[in-house]
N, CA, C and O atoms as a Tinker XYZ file with bonds, in Angstrom:
   392  protein
     1  N      8.674000   16.616000   15.486000    73     2
     2  CA     9.224000   15.488000   16.220000    64     1     3
     3  C     10.711000   15.710000   16.449000    63     2     4     5
     4  O     11.413000   16.101000   15.517000    81     3
     5  N     11.218000   15.475000   17.664000    73     3     6
     6  CA    12.645000   15.664000   17.935000    64     5     7
     7  C     13.500000   14.638000   17.170000    63     6     8     9
     8  O     13.001000   13.611000   16.709000    81     7
     9  N     14.817000   14.952000   17.049000    73     7    10
    10  CA    15.742000   14.042000   16.354000    64     9    11
    11  C     15.792000   12.672000   16.995000    63    10    12    13
    12  O     15.892000   11.656000   16.307000    81    11
    13  N     15.723000   12.647000   18.317000    73    11    14
    14  CA    15.867000   11.393000   19.049000    64    13    15
    15  C     14.948000   11.421000   20.259000    63    14    16    17
    16  O     14.995000   12.355000   21.060000    81    15
    17  N     14.126000   10.415000   20.390000    73    15    18
    18  CA    13.212000   10.327000   21.512000    64    17    19
    19  C     13.488000    9.020000   22.239000    63    18    20    21
    20  O     13.358000    7.947000   21.650000    81    19
    21  N     13.870000    9.096000   23.520000    73    19    22
    22  CA    14.159000    7.908000   24.324000    64    21    23
    23  C     13.131000    7.811000   25.443000    63    22    24    25
    24  O     12.861000    8.783000   26.148000    81    23
    25  N     12.570000    6.630000   25.589000    73    23    26
    26  CA    11.609000    6.380000   26.656000    64    25    27
    27  C     12.081000    5.145000   27.419000    63    26    28    29
    28  O     12.238000    4.074000   26.833000    81    27
    29  N     12.306000    5.289000   28.716000    73    27    30
    30  CA    12.734000    4.164000   29.546000    64    29    31
    31  C     11.507000    3.443000   30.079000    63    30    32    33
    32  O     10.658000    4.043000   30.738000    81    31
    33  N     11.421000    2.159000   29.789000    73    31    34
    34  CA    10.320000    1.329000   30.271000    64    33    35
    35  C     10.949000    0.147000   31.000000    63    34    36    37
    36  O     11.514000   -0.750000   30.373000    81    35
    37  N     10.848000    0.152000   32.317000    73    35    38
    38  CA    11.413000   -0.927000   33.113000    64    37    39
    39  C     12.905000   -1.050000   32.796000    63    38    40    41
    40  O     13.657000   -0.096000   32.994000    81    39
    41  N     13.341000   -2.215000   32.306000    73    39    42
    42  CA    14.765000   -2.406000   32.000000    64    41    43
    43  C     15.038000   -2.231000   30.510000    63    42    44    45
    44  O     16.147000   -2.507000   30.051000    81    43
    45  N     14.045000   -1.779000   29.751000    73    43    46
    46  CA    14.208000   -1.584000   28.307000    64    45    47
    47  C     14.160000   -0.096000   27.982000    63    46    48    49
    48  O     13.535000    0.683000   28.701000    81    47
    49  N     14.814000    0.289000   26.906000    73    47    50
    50  CA    14.760000    1.668000   26.441000    64    49    51
    51  C     14.213000    1.656000   25.027000    63    50    52    53
    52  O     14.725000    0.943000   24.164000    81    51
    53  N     13.191000    2.431000   24.792000    73    51    54
    54  CA    12.601000    2.541000   23.463000    64    53    55
    55  C     13.143000    3.801000   22.815000    63    54    56    57
    56  O     13.046000    4.887000   23.387000    81    55
    57  N     13.717000    3.664000   21.619000    73    55    58
    58  CA    14.310000    4.795000   20.910000    64    57    59
    59  C     13.547000    5.006000   19.604000    63    58    60    61
    60  O     13.344000    4.071000   18.829000    81    59
    61  N     13.134000    6.233000   19.378000    73    59    62
    62  CA    12.462000    6.592000   18.132000    64    61    63
    63  C     13.310000    7.660000   17.458000    63    62    64    65
    64  O     13.559000    8.721000   18.030000    81    63
    65  N     13.756000    7.368000   16.222000    73    63    66
    66  CA    14.571000    8.336000   15.504000    64    65    67
    67  C     14.593000    7.965000   14.021000    63    66    68    69
    68  O     14.094000    6.914000   13.618000    81    67
    69  N     15.175000    8.841000   13.235000    73    67    70
    70  CA    15.317000    8.590000   11.806000    64    69    71
    71  C     16.509000    7.693000   11.524000    63    70    72    73
    72  O     17.309000    7.411000   12.416000    81    71
    73  N     16.626000    7.246000   10.274000    73    71    74
    74  CA    17.701000    6.331000    9.888000    64    73    75
    75  C     19.089000    6.916000   10.107000    63    74    76    77
    76  O     19.981000    6.230000   10.606000    81    75
    77  N     19.276000    8.181000    9.736000    73    75    78
    78  CA    20.604000    8.791000    9.885000    64    77    79
    79  C     21.007000    8.891000   11.352000    63    78    80    81
    80  O     22.148000    8.599000   11.710000    81    79
    81  N     20.081000    9.297000   12.186000    73    79    82
    82  CA    20.368000    9.393000   13.619000    64    81    83
    83  C     20.658000    8.003000   14.187000    63    82    84    85
    84  O     21.522000    7.857000   15.052000    81    83
    85  N     19.946000    6.989000   13.709000    73    83    86
    86  CA    20.179000    5.620000   14.152000    64    85    87
    87  C     21.570000    5.145000   13.744000    63    86    88    89
    88  O     22.249000    4.470000   14.518000    81    87
    89  N     21.996000    5.497000   12.533000    73    87    90
    90  CA    23.360000    5.138000   12.085000    64    89    91
    91  C     24.417000    5.815000   12.954000    63    90    92    93
    92  O     25.420000    5.198000   13.312000    81    91
    93  N     24.189000    7.087000   13.293000    73    91    94
    94  CA    25.128000    7.808000   14.166000    64    93    95
    95  C     25.189000    7.146000   15.539000    63    94    96    97
    96  O     26.270000    6.956000   16.097000    81    95
    97  N     24.032000    6.798000   16.074000    73    95    98
    98  CA    23.968000    6.148000   17.384000    64    97    99
    99  C     24.679000    4.797000   17.345000    63    98   100   101
   100  O     25.425000    4.461000   18.264000    81    99
   101  N     24.452000    4.030000   16.294000    73    99   102
   102  CA    25.117000    2.735000   16.146000    64   101   103
   103  C     26.635000    2.908000   16.063000    63   102   104   105
   104  O     27.381000    2.138000   16.668000    81   103
   105  N     27.085000    3.902000   15.327000    73   103   106
   106  CA    28.524000    4.161000   15.204000    64   105   107
   107  C     29.134000    4.526000   16.553000    63   106   108   109
   108  O     30.205000    4.028000   16.903000    81   107
   109  N     28.469000    5.383000   17.308000    73   107   110
   110  CA    28.994000    5.786000   18.610000    64   109   111
   111  C     29.010000    4.622000   19.599000    63   110   112   113
   112  O     29.949000    4.475000   20.381000    81   111
   113  N     27.961000    3.796000   19.559000    73   111   114
   114  CA    27.925000    2.626000   20.441000    64   113   115
   115  C     29.017000    1.624000   20.066000    63   114   116   117
   116  O     29.639000    1.026000   20.944000    81   115
   117  N     29.248000    1.443000   18.778000    73   115   118
   118  CA    30.310000    0.546000   18.320000    64   117   119
   119  C     31.675000    1.047000   18.783000    63   118   120   121
   120  O     32.509000    0.257000   19.226000    81   119
   121  N     31.906000    2.349000   18.684000    73   119   122
   122  CA    33.166000    2.931000   19.166000    64   121   123
   123  C     33.320000    2.737000   20.671000    63   122   124   125
   124  O     34.405000    2.399000   21.145000    81   123
   125  N     32.244000    2.950000   21.422000    73   123   126
   126  CA    32.301000    2.788000   22.876000    64   125   127
   127  C     32.600000    1.334000   23.243000    63   126   128   129
   128  O     33.404000    1.078000   24.140000    81   127
   129  N     31.970000    0.391000   22.567000    73   127   130
   130  CA    32.228000   -1.029000   22.828000    64   129   131
   131  C     33.671000   -1.366000   22.519000    63   130   132   133
   132  O     34.310000   -2.098000   23.274000    81   131
   133  N     34.197000   -0.842000   21.413000    73   131   134
   134  CA    35.597000   -1.084000   21.047000    64   133   135
   135  C     36.537000   -0.549000   22.135000    63   134   136   137
   136  O     37.491000   -1.227000   22.517000    81   135
   137  N     36.272000    0.651000   22.627000    73   135   138
   138  CA    37.117000    1.227000   23.688000    64   137   139
   139  C     37.043000    0.405000   24.971000    63   138   140   141
   140  O     38.065000    0.185000   25.621000    81   139
   141  N     35.839000   -0.053000   25.344000    73   139   142
   142  CA    35.694000   -0.891000   26.537000    64   141   143
   143  C     36.455000   -2.203000   26.386000    63   142   144   145
   144  O     37.090000   -2.662000   27.335000    81   143
   145  N     36.398000   -2.809000   25.202000    73   143   146
   146  CA    37.128000   -4.059000   24.967000    64   145   147
   147  C     38.630000   -3.842000   25.079000    63   146   148   149
   148  O     39.332000   -4.655000   25.681000    81   147
   149  N     39.128000   -2.747000   24.501000    73   147   150
   150  CA    40.565000   -2.447000   24.602000    64   149   151
   151  C     40.969000   -2.232000   26.051000    63   150   152   153
   152  O     42.025000   -2.696000   26.480000    81   151
   153  N     40.137000   -1.534000   26.804000    73   151   154
   154  CA    40.432000   -1.279000   28.220000    64   153   155
   155  C     40.453000   -2.590000   29.006000    63   154   156   157
   156  O     41.342000   -2.800000   29.832000    81   155
   157  N     39.483000   -3.473000   28.757000    73   155   158
   158  CA    39.464000   -4.766000   29.446000    64   157   159
   159  C     40.673000   -5.607000   29.080000    63   158   160   161
   160  O     41.248000   -6.270000   29.944000    81   159
   161  N     41.068000   -5.591000   27.816000    73   159   162
   162  CA    42.274000   -6.318000   27.404000    64   161   163
   163  C     43.490000   -5.782000   28.142000    63   162   164   165
   164  O     44.317000   -6.555000   28.626000    81   163
   165  N     43.602000   -4.459000   28.232000    73   163   166
   166  CA    44.737000   -3.843000   28.918000    64   165   167
   167  C     44.725000   -4.205000   30.407000    63   166   168   169
   168  O     45.772000   -4.496000   30.986000    81   167
   169  N     43.540000   -4.185000   31.021000    73   167   170
   170  CA    43.436000   -4.480000   32.448000    64   169   171
   171  C     43.755000   -5.936000   32.779000    63   170   172   173
   172  O     44.127000   -6.243000   33.912000    81   171
   173  N     43.614000   -6.828000   31.814000    73   171   174
   174  CA    43.819000   -8.257000   32.081000    64   173   175
   175  C     45.086000   -8.791000   31.434000    63   174   176   177
   176  O     45.186000   -9.991000   31.177000    81   175
   177  N     46.050000   -7.930000   31.167000    73   175   178
   178  CA    47.315000   -8.382000   30.607000    64   177   179
   179  C     48.463000   -8.029000   31.539000    63   178   180   181
   180  O     48.365000   -7.159000   32.405000    81   179
   181  N     49.539000   -8.741000   31.320000    73   179   182
   182  CA    50.799000   -8.484000   32.012000    64   181   183
   183  C     50.615000   -8.480000   33.529000    63   182   184   185
   184  O     49.890000   -9.315000   34.068000    81   183
   185  N     51.263000   -7.548000   34.213000    73   183   186
   186  CA    51.246000   -7.539000   35.674000    64   185   187
   187  C     49.891000   -7.138000   36.239000    63   186   188   189
   188  O     49.584000   -7.462000   37.387000    81   187
   189  N     49.077000   -6.441000   35.460000    73   187   190
   190  CA    47.758000   -6.030000   35.960000    64   189   191
   191  C     46.864000   -7.232000   36.207000    63   190   192   193
   192  O     45.960000   -7.163000   37.040000    81   191
   193  N     47.099000   -8.342000   35.494000    73   191   194
   194  CA    46.307000   -9.553000   35.704000    64   193   195
   195  C     46.537000  -10.095000   37.112000    63   194   196   197
   196  O     45.591000  -10.538000   37.764000    81   195
   197  N     47.777000  -10.066000   37.588000    73   195   198
   198  CA    48.124000  -10.625000   38.897000    64   197   199
   199  C     47.939000   -9.600000   40.009000    63   198   200   201
   200  O     47.357000   -9.914000   41.047000    81   199
   201  N     48.427000   -8.375000   39.802000    73   199   202
   202  CA    48.462000   -7.372000   40.864000    64   201   203
   203  C     47.368000   -6.314000   40.755000    63   202   204   205
   204  O     47.183000   -5.532000   41.688000    81   203
   205  N     46.645000   -6.268000   39.653000    73   203   206
   206  CA    45.689000   -5.196000   39.440000    64   205   207
   207  C     46.415000   -3.931000   39.024000    63   206   208   209
   208  O     47.626000   -3.958000   38.803000    81   207
   209  N     45.705000   -2.837000   38.915000    73   207   210
   210  CA    46.309000   -1.554000   38.546000    64   209   211
   211  C     46.746000   -0.855000   39.831000    63   210   212   213
   212  O     45.935000   -0.611000   40.724000    81   211
   213  N     48.018000   -0.544000   39.909000    73   211   214
   214  CA    48.558000    0.126000   41.096000    64   213   215
   215  C     48.446000    1.627000   40.882000    63   214   216   217
   216  O     49.066000    2.186000   39.978000    81   215
   217  N     47.646000    2.274000   41.727000    73   215   218
   218  CA    47.408000    3.711000   41.595000    64   217   219
   219  C     48.046000    4.528000   42.714000    63   218   220   221
   220  O     48.178000    5.746000   42.599000    81   219
   221  N     48.438000    3.866000   43.786000    73   219   222
   222  CA    48.989000    4.580000   44.931000    64   221   223
   223  C     50.400000    5.086000   44.620000    63   222   224   225
   224  O     51.077000    4.573000   43.729000    81   223
   225  N     50.824000    6.094000   45.367000    73   223   226
   226  CA    52.165000    6.649000   45.171000    64   225   227
   227  C     53.203000    5.936000   46.023000    63   226   228   229
   228  O     54.401000    6.064000   45.768000    81   227
   229  N     52.763000    5.184000   47.034000    73   227   230
   230  CA    53.665000    4.439000   47.900000    64   229   231
   231  C     53.147000    3.008000   47.985000    63   230   232   233
   232  O     51.995000    2.782000   48.357000    81   231
   233  N     54.012000    2.026000   47.635000    73   231   234
   234  CA    53.583000    0.635000   47.526000    64   233   235
   235  C     54.522000   -0.264000   48.314000    63   234   236   237
   236  O     55.737000   -0.068000   48.308000    81   235
   237  N     53.948000   -1.255000   48.995000    73   235   238
   238  CA    54.726000   -2.285000   49.671000    64   237   239
   239  C     54.253000   -3.640000   49.161000    63   238   240   241
   240  O     53.057000   -3.933000   49.162000    81   239
   241  N     55.199000   -4.459000   48.727000    73   239   242
   242  CA    54.892000   -5.813000   48.267000    64   241   243
   243  C     55.527000   -6.785000   49.245000    63   242   244   245
   244  O     56.723000   -6.713000   49.526000    81   243
   245  N     54.708000   -7.698000   49.762000    73   243   246
   246  CA    55.186000   -8.704000   50.707000    64   245   247
   247  C     55.447000   -9.993000   49.934000    63   246   248   249
   248  O     54.556000  -10.515000   49.263000    81   247
   249  N     56.675000  -10.500000   50.032000    73   247   250
   250  CA    57.075000  -11.720000   49.331000    64   249   251
   251  C     56.991000  -12.910000   50.285000    63   250   252   253
   252  O     57.662000  -12.927000   51.317000    81   251
   253  N     56.179000  -13.890000   49.947000    73   251   254
   254  CA    56.072000  -15.104000   50.756000    64   253   255
   255  C     56.341000  -16.284000   49.829000    63   254   256   257
   256  O     55.459000  -16.735000   49.099000    81   255
   257  N     57.580000  -16.775000   49.874000    73   255   258
   258  CA    57.989000  -17.827000   48.934000    64   257   259
   259  C     58.371000  -19.111000   49.650000    63   258   260   261
   260  O     59.059000  -19.957000   49.077000    81   259
   261  N     57.938000  -19.268000   50.883000    73   259   262
   262  CA    58.367000  -20.407000   51.691000    64   261   263
   263  C     58.031000  -21.764000   51.085000    63   262   264   265
   264  O     58.923000  -22.605000   50.975000    81   263
   265  N     56.828000  -22.007000   50.700000    73   263   266
   266  CA    56.402000  -23.334000   50.275000    64   265   267
   267  C     56.163000  -23.417000   48.770000    63   266   268   269
   268  O     55.214000  -24.061000   48.323000    81   267
   269  N     57.005000  -22.780000   48.005000    73   267   270
   270  CA    56.824000  -22.774000   46.556000    64   269   271
   271  C     57.706000  -23.807000   45.882000    63   270   272   273
   272  O     58.850000  -24.035000   46.276000    81   271
   273  N     57.141000  -24.425000   44.853000    73   271   274
   274  CA    57.947000  -25.312000   44.017000    64   273   275
   275  C     58.804000  -24.441000   43.100000    63   274   276   277
   276  O     58.524000  -23.251000   42.958000    81   275
   277  N     59.832000  -24.998000   42.481000    73   275   278
   278  CA    60.649000  -24.205000   41.556000    64   277   279
   279  C     59.826000  -23.603000   40.416000    63   278   280   281
   280  O     60.103000  -22.483000   39.988000    81   279
   281  N     58.822000  -24.327000   39.919000    73   279   282
   282  CA    57.984000  -23.795000   38.832000    64   281   283
   283  C     57.144000  -22.611000   39.334000    63   282   284   285
   284  O     57.025000  -21.594000   38.651000    81   283
   285  N     56.569000  -22.754000   40.525000    73   283   286
   286  CA    55.792000  -21.656000   41.099000    64   285   287
   287  C     56.675000  -20.442000   41.348000    63   286   288   289
   288  O     56.269000  -19.306000   41.103000    81   287
   289  N     57.889000  -20.691000   41.837000    73   287   290
   290  CA    58.808000  -19.588000   42.098000    64   289   291
   291  C     59.152000  -18.850000   40.811000    63   290   292   293
   292  O     59.210000  -17.620000   40.803000    81   291
   293  N     59.379000  -19.579000   39.729000    73   291   294
   294  CA    59.694000  -18.935000   38.450000    64   293   295
   295  C     58.537000  -18.051000   37.981000    63   294   296   297
   296  O     58.761000  -16.929000   37.527000    81   295
   297  N     57.296000  -18.551000   38.087000    73   295   298
   298  CA    56.131000  -17.741000   37.711000    64   297   299
   299  C     56.010000  -16.508000   38.602000    63   298   300   301
   300  O     55.714000  -15.412000   38.126000    81   299
   301  N     56.240000  -16.699000   39.889000    73   299   302
   302  CA    56.172000  -15.598000   40.854000    64   301   303
   303  C     57.227000  -14.545000   40.532000    63   302   304   305
   304  O     56.942000  -13.347000   40.527000    81   303
   305  N     58.440000  -15.003000   40.264000    73   303   306
   306  CA    59.538000  -14.088000   39.941000    64   305   307
   307  C     59.244000  -13.289000   38.675000    63   306   308   309
   308  O     59.478000  -12.081000   38.626000    81   307
   309  N     58.729000  -13.970000   37.652000    73   307   310
   310  CA    58.406000  -13.276000   36.405000    64   309   311
   311  C     57.299000  -12.236000   36.621000    63   310   312   313
   312  O     57.367000  -11.132000   36.081000    81   311
   313  N     56.277000  -12.595000   37.415000    73   311   314
   314  CA    55.193000  -11.647000   37.704000    64   313   315
   315  C     55.732000  -10.444000   38.477000    63   314   316   317
   316  O     55.343000   -9.308000   38.209000    81   315
   317  N     56.619000  -10.689000   39.425000    73   315   318
   318  CA    57.219000   -9.597000   40.198000    64   317   319
   319  C     58.073000   -8.691000   39.318000    63   318   320   321
   320  O     58.021000   -7.468000   39.449000    81   319
   321  N     58.857000   -9.286000   38.422000    73   319   322
   322  CA    59.650000   -8.487000   37.488000    64   321   323
   323  C     58.755000   -7.608000   36.626000    63   322   324   325
   324  O     59.060000   -6.436000   36.403000    81   323
   325  N     57.638000   -8.177000   36.135000    73   323   326
   326  CA    56.717000   -7.420000   35.273000    64   325   327
   327  C     56.097000   -6.254000   36.036000    63   326   328   329
   328  O     56.012000   -5.145000   35.509000    81   327
   329  N     55.662000   -6.498000   37.279000    73   327   330
   330  CA    55.020000   -5.414000   38.024000    64   329   331
   331  C     56.028000   -4.307000   38.332000    63   330   332   333
   332  O     55.674000   -3.128000   38.301000    81   331
   333  N     57.264000   -4.665000   38.625000    73   331   334
   334  CA    58.285000   -3.642000   38.880000    64   333   335
   335  C     58.541000   -2.841000   37.611000    63   334   336   337
   336  O     58.601000   -1.612000   37.653000    81   335
   337  N     58.691000   -3.521000   36.498000    73   335   338
   338  CA    58.981000   -2.854000   35.223000    64   337   339
   339  C     57.802000   -2.008000   34.746000    63   338   340   341
   340  O     57.995000   -0.875000   34.303000    81   339
   341  N     56.576000   -2.548000   34.833000    73   339   342
   342  CA    55.421000   -1.876000   34.258000    64   341   343
   343  C     54.778000   -0.838000   35.167000    63   342   344   345
   344  O     54.289000    0.186000   34.691000    81   343
   345  N     54.775000   -1.095000   36.475000    73   343   346
   346  CA    53.986000   -0.216000   37.338000    64   345   347
   347  C     54.767000    0.440000   38.464000    63   346   348   349
   348  O     54.535000    1.610000   38.771000    81   347
   349  N     55.684000   -0.284000   39.083000    73   347   350
   350  CA    56.397000    0.268000   40.239000    64   349   351
   351  C     57.296000    1.431000   39.822000    63   350   352   353
   352  O     57.524000    2.341000   40.620000    81   351
   353  N     57.802000    1.422000   38.612000    73   351   354
   354  CA    58.653000    2.528000   38.161000    64   353   355
   355  C     57.880000    3.842000   38.092000    63   354   356   357
   356  O     58.482000    4.912000   37.998000    81   355
   357  N     56.539000    3.765000   38.137000    73   355   358
   358  CA    55.714000    4.971000   38.063000    64   357   359
   359  C     55.350000    5.550000   39.428000    63   358   360   361
   360  O     54.791000    6.645000   39.501000    81   359
   361  N     55.662000    4.827000   40.522000    73   359   362
   362  CA    55.286000    5.308000   41.850000    64   361   363
   363  C     56.456000    6.040000   42.501000    63   362   364   365
   364  O     57.602000    5.903000   42.071000    81   363
   365  N     56.161000    6.808000   43.530000    73   363   366
   366  CA    57.187000    7.607000   44.186000    64   365   367
   367  C     58.084000    6.771000   45.094000    63   366   368   369
   368  O     59.282000    7.032000   45.196000    81   367
   369  N     57.494000    5.745000   45.766000    73   367   370
   370  CA    58.264000    4.976000   46.738000    64   369   371
   371  C     57.689000    3.568000   46.812000    63   370   372   373
   372  O     56.474000    3.376000   46.759000    81   371
   373  N     58.593000    2.571000   46.939000    73   371   374
   374  CA    58.102000    1.209000   47.132000    64   373   375
   375  C     59.043000    0.421000   48.017000    63   374   376   377
   376  O     60.235000    0.719000   48.103000    81   375
   377  N     58.489000   -0.599000   48.682000    73   375   378
   378  CA    59.246000   -1.488000   49.555000    64   377   379
   379  C     58.925000   -2.937000   49.177000    63   378   380   381
   380  O     57.807000   -3.261000   48.777000    81   379
   381  N     59.934000   -3.794000   49.317000    73   379   382
   382  CA    59.721000   -5.228000   49.195000    64   381   383
   383  C     60.029000   -5.811000   50.558000    63   382   384   385
   384  O     61.097000   -5.560000   51.117000    81   383
   385  N     59.099000   -6.590000   51.098000    73   383   386
   386  CA    59.305000   -7.244000   52.394000    64   385   387
   387  C     59.358000   -8.737000   52.148000    63   386   388   389
   388  O     58.475000   -9.319000   51.519000    81   387
   389  N     60.416000   -9.341000   52.659000    73   387   390
   390  CA    60.611000  -10.779000   52.453000    64   389   391
   391  C     60.397000  -11.543000   53.732000    63   390   392
   392  O     60.519000  -12.768000   53.747000    81   391
């Protein structure tokens, strides 16, 4: 019998293996879940929450602040500062259009 036997049935997967192999599989799945959680936390913090992850080498940000209250403007300004500090410093060229 092989160390690990996987059979896909519809949307379920049946796994047949020994206890040690099952412990190894559980450990690897736990590590993968931990890494995914850390990645999701990183993706939903700071400027990435508002602007997403900026991957391009040339970026243009359009500023539209016409009908903002002072509180909205402060939040907007802080988000813009964060994106410049965290992500724009990594790109080759950027423009701000007002």
